[in-house]
C-alpha positions in Angstrom: 122.5 88.9 100.4 118.9 89.1 99.2 117.7 92.6 98.3 114.1 93.4 97.5 112.3 96.5 96.2 108.6 97.1 96.5 106.3 100.0 95.8 103.6 99.4 98.5 101.0 101.8 97.2 100.3 102.6 100.8 101.9 100.8 103.8 98.5 100.5 105.6 96.9 98.8 102.6 99.9 96.4 102.2 99.8 95.6 105.9 96.2 94.5 105.5 97.2 92.3 102.7 99.8 90.4 104.8 103.1 92.0 103.7 104.7 91.5 107.1 103.8 87.9 107.5 105.3 87.3 104.0 108.5 89.2 105.0 108.9 87.0 108.1 109.3 83.9 105.8 111.0 85.5 102.8 114.7 85.3 103.8 115.2 89.0 102.8 118.2 90.9 104.1 117.3 94.4 102.9 113.8 95.6 101.8 113.5 99.0 100.0 110.0 100.4 100.0 108.4 103.2 98.0 105.1 105.0 98.3 104.5 104.1 101.9 102.3 107.2 102.2 102.6 107.5 106.0 103.6 110.2 108.5 105.7 109.5 111.6 102.9 110.0 114.1 100.8 107.4 112.2 103.4 104.6 112.5 102.3 101.9 114.9 104.0 98.6 115.6 101.4 96.9 113.4 102.7 99.0 110.5 106.3 97.9 111.0 108.4 94.9 110.0 108.6 91.7 112.0 111.1 91.1 114.8 114.7 91.0 113.6 114.4 94.0 111.2 115.5 97.6 111.7 113.2 100.1 110.1 113.9 103.6 108.7 111.4 106.0 107.0 111.6 109.2 105.1 108.3 111.0 105.1 106.9 113.5 102.6 105.8 116.8 104.0 102.4 116.3 102.4 100.3 113.8 104.4 99.4 110.5 102.7 101.8 111.1 99.8 104.9 109.5 98.4 107.6 108.6 101.1 110.2 105.8 101.2 111.6 103.4 103.7 114.5 100.8 104.1 114.2 97.8 106.4 117.1 95.5 107.1 118.3 92.7 109.3 121.5 94.5 110.0 121.5 98.0 111.4 123.1 100.4 108.9 126.3 102.3 109.7 124.8 105.5 108.4 121.6 107.0 106.9 121.3 109.8 104.4 118.1 111.5 103.4 117.4 113.1 100.0 119.4 114.7 97.2 119.9 118.1 98.9 117.3 119.7 96.6 114.3 120.9 98.5 111.5 120.3 95.9 112.5 116.7 95.6 113.3 116.1 99.2 110.1 117.6 100.5 108.3 114.7 98.7 110.3 112.1 100.6 111.7 110.3 97.6 115.2 109.1 98.4 116.7 107.4 101.4 120.2 105.9 101.5 121.6 103.3 104.0 125.3 102.4 104.2 126.4 98.9 105.3 130.1 98.7 105.3 131.3 99.3 101.8 127.8 99.1 100.3 125.3 101.9 99.8 121.6 100.9 99.3 119.2 103.5 98.1 115.4 103.4 98.1 114.2 105.8 95.3 110.7 106.8 94.2 110.9 108.8 91.0 107.9 111.1 90.3 105.3 110.3 87.8 104.6 112.9 85.2 101.2 111.6 84.2 99.0 114.1 86.1 99.9 117.3 84.3 102.7 118.9 82.1 104.2 120.6 85.1 104.8 117.3 86.8 106.4 115.8 83.7 108.9 118.8 83.7 109.5 118.2 87.4 110.1 114.5 86.7 112.7 115.2 84.0 114.5 117.7 86.3 114.5 115.0 89.0 115.9 112.5 86.4 118.8 114.7 85.6 119.6 115.5 89.3 119.3 111.9 90.4 121.8 110.8 87.7 124.3 113.4 88.7 123.8 112.5 92.4 124.4 108.8 91.6 127.6 109.5 89.7 128.9 111.6 92.6 128.1 108.9 95.1 129.8 106.2 93.1 133.0 108.3 93.1 133.0 108.1 96.9 131.6 104.6 97.3 132.1 102.2 94.4 129.5 99.7 95.5 126.1 101.3 95.1 122.6 100.0 94.3 119.6 102.2 93.7 116.3 100.3 94.2 112.8 101.5 93.5 110.1 102.7 91.3 111.7 104.7 88.5 108.4 105.2 86.7 110.0 104.5 83.3 109.7 101.4 81.1 113.1 101.5 79.3 112.5 99.4 76.1 109.6 97.7 74.3 110.5 94.5 76.1 109.5 96.3 79.3 105.9 97.1 78.4 103.1 95.1 77.0 101.5 97.9 74.9 104.5 99.9 73.5 102.6 101.4 70.6 99.7 102.6 72.6 101.9 104.2 75.3 104.5 106.1 73.1 103.0 109.4 74.1 102.4 108.6 77.8 104.6 109.5 80.7 106.7 106.6 81.7 107.4 105.6 78.1 108.2 108.9 76.5 111.2 109.0 74.1 113.2 111.5 76.3 112.6 109.2 79.4 113.8 106.1 77.6 116.8 108.0 76.2 117.7 109.2 79.6 117.6 105.6 80.9 119.8 104.5 78.0 122.3 107.3 78.8 122.3 106.2 82.5 123.2 102.6 81.6 125.5 103.2 78.6 127.2 106.5 78.9 127.1 106.8 82.7 127.9 103.0 83.0 125.3 101.9 85.5 123.7 98.4 85.3 120.1 97.4 85.2 120.7 94.3 87.3 117.5 92.3 86.3 118.2 92.9 82.6 121.9 92.0 83.0 120.9 88.6 84.3 118.0 88.0 81.8 118.5 90.0 78.6 115.4 88.5 76.9 112.8 88.6 79.6 109.6 90.4 78.7 106.3 89.6 80.4 108.1 87.8 83.3 109.8 91.0 84.2 106.7 93.3 84.5 106.5 94.8 88.0 103.4 97.1 87.7 99.8 96.6 86.4 97.1 99.2 86.2 94.1 98.6 88.4 91.9 99.3 85.5 90.3 96.4 83.5 92.0 93.0 83.9 95.5 94.3 83.4 97.0 91.9 86.0 95.0 88.9 84.9 96.1 89.5 81.3 99.6 90.5 82.3 99.3 93.9 80.5 102.1 95.3 82.6 105.1 97.6 82.7 108.6 97.0 84.1 109.2 100.2 86.0 110.8 98.9 89.2 114.6 98.4 89.0 117.7 97.7 90.9 120.3 99.9 89.2 123.8 99.2 90.4 127.3 100.4 89.9 129.2 98.0 87.7 131.4 96.9 90.7 128.3 95.8 92.7 126.3 94.5 89.7 129.0 92.0 89.0 128.1 90.3 92.3 124.4 89.7 91.2 123.5 86.0 91.0 119.8 85.9 90.1 116.8 88.1 89.9 113.1 87.6 89.7 109.7 89.2 90.1 107.3 87.8 92.7 103.8 88.0 91.2 102.0 86.2 94.1 101.0 87.0 96.7 100.0 90.5 95.9 100.4 93.4 98.3 100.1 96.3 95.8 99.7 97.2 92.2 103.5 96.6 92.0 105.3 93.3 92.5 108.4 92.8 94.6 111.7 92.7 92.6 114.2 90.3 94.1 118.0 90.1 93.5 120.4 87.8 95.2 124.0 89.1 95.5 127.3 87.5 96.5 127.8 90.0 99.3 128.0 89.5 103.1 125.9 92.2 104.7 
């Protein structure tokens, strides 16, 4: 099974850049999307996946904001929306699809870069998401949470660690939370589990300012975080830098799992 996560930075913009033509040929089984920034009445066939895919969206209440989606070749057995916490769910940030014994989640963690209040909200979301993940794993041992976590975990995951130590996305408390998620709570960063030393090749986001992409001044903030039972089935993982559909790159993982 090939599972891909991509922050689109707007589904309309990604469509204009050819994302659906790419998907037709990419041999993807499940595609988790973040930041689609679309409302249900605005969805047209041109903004949907190619033939052979089922498409499911969770829209933010605020037009043109946030929102996630899951697209898959197999129709899921069940869909579940949100955490059950209105401030988070109103922003359309989490959608779960169940396929047999596997739960696939598309997650868009908030950024805290705009103002202090949003950073506090982000940290509340981090705590609640971790608790939700643990509860889900108790019920369903095979879980993978894909998406834009808006955190670079270690200095290997960011080009300019020193210059970003006081910036949201690389704050000490965010990095410590990620360490706790992986070590104490025993979740697995699948890409890192398959390539412990990767640095620049693992970056998934580049600022649109300057020549960040050309110079590979990037951050690794897109992850597939899996329960240990499911992570053990991961075979290989990579970031697709070209073609570009967004300021993020798609993160691929192949798993030994029959969808």
